[in-house]
C-alpha positions, 0 to 999 in steps of 0.5 A: 301379921301387922307391920309395926314402925317403931322409933324409940322416943322419950319424954324430956326429963323435968316437968315445970310444975304440978299442972304440967305433971297432971297434963302429962299423966292425963295425956298418957292415960288418954293415949293408953285408952285410945290404943287399947281400944284399937287393939280391942276392935282390931283383933282377928285381922290377918292382913298386913300393910304389905298387902295394901296397894301403894294407892292406899298409902297416899295419905301417909306423909313422911318427914324423914328428917325427924322420923315422922309418919303422919296419916292425914285425914281431911277435916281433922286439922290436917291443914295445920299439921301439914303447915307444921311439917312443912315448917319443920323441913326448913332450917332452925329456927323454924318458921311460924307454920301459919305463914304458909297459905292454905291452898299452897300446903295442900299441893300434893308435891309439897311432901314425901309419901310412904309409897315413895319409900321401898318397903324395907325402909318403912321403919323407925318412924313415929306414926301419928294421926288425928281423928274426929267424931264421924258425924261432926266431920261429915257436917264439916265436909258438907259445909266446906265442900258442898255448900262452899263448892269450887269447880272441882266439887261442883263438877264431881259431886254437887252437880250430881247431887242436884241432878239425882236427889233434887231432880234439877235438870239442864244444870250449868257446868260452871260453879260460879254460875251455879252459885249466882243462881243459888244452886245448893244441895241440902244436907239431906241431899248430901246424905242421900248421895252417901247412902246411895249404893251406886255412889260407892260403886262408881268410885271410892268416897271422896277423902273428905267424907271417906271413912277414917279407918279406910284412909289410915288403916289403924288395924294394920299400922300400930300408931304411936300417937292417936290425937282427937280433934276434940282435944287438939291443942292439948294433944298437939302439945303432947305429941310435939313433946314426944317428938322433942320438938315442943321448944322448937315449934308451936302448933297453930292455934285452933279457932272455935269449931263452928260444928259443935256437938250441940248443933249436930242434932239440928243438922240431922233434923231433916234426915229421916230416922231410917237414913240416920241409922243407915249412915251410922252403920256406914261409919260405925267402924270409925265410931268404935275404933276411935272411941266415939259414942253412939249418938243415941239421941239421933238413932233411938227416937 
């Protein structure tokens, strides 16, 4: 059985010009294909959202004022979506989402979450999520959290990776001292950590590299909108239109993504072919569910 949150939504009538019409049709077709793909790969599941523990719902942010449930995935525009949802909880006219600082918006207490609501009230919302090419997301997570680590990521992950996969001993407990010494796991060291069965046994993957389907359970929740990082601005505008908010708030502009598809092969040059294939199997469900092609140039050499 699948739990379905449903809210009646209609596109605003009246389209300004032919370009808007083409964009709307393209987006509608894109959404249909993305949701059809989820239905295809989710067939046969008999678990429902009610079977999940509340700890599995911590990524589901609720905006009760506008009837929205957003399942956020780290490294997929979640900072700007959180900014937007915070802005929407102010009085109109809504503030510019970019006035909210990065670290401030990621404080857990800024939001209400789905596990705060009784099961009987988890209905009548528009549900959405944004996803990203799984390998590109991994590279982004490595750059942001392993290369540019803070104390939390140094203690919990970087120090462990340096010790077990780079064979470094007598490591400092201070991330500032570590940075001054130039201590840095390689991208391959990071992949070694991910592939180590002991890493997953100790605790579930950190959300920045946990599989997207494990964060947002797309086979248990029927999403009204599935956005992609690769079409972020167009998808964001279409979603705001769907929510009838396109004239009230502007989704923040995105900057050029430093982790491009063209650079993925360069990142994986240091990773042996066998490990690339193991990594793909680990994230294969994300590739399939969300319509990302199998990277044959990395796996079929």
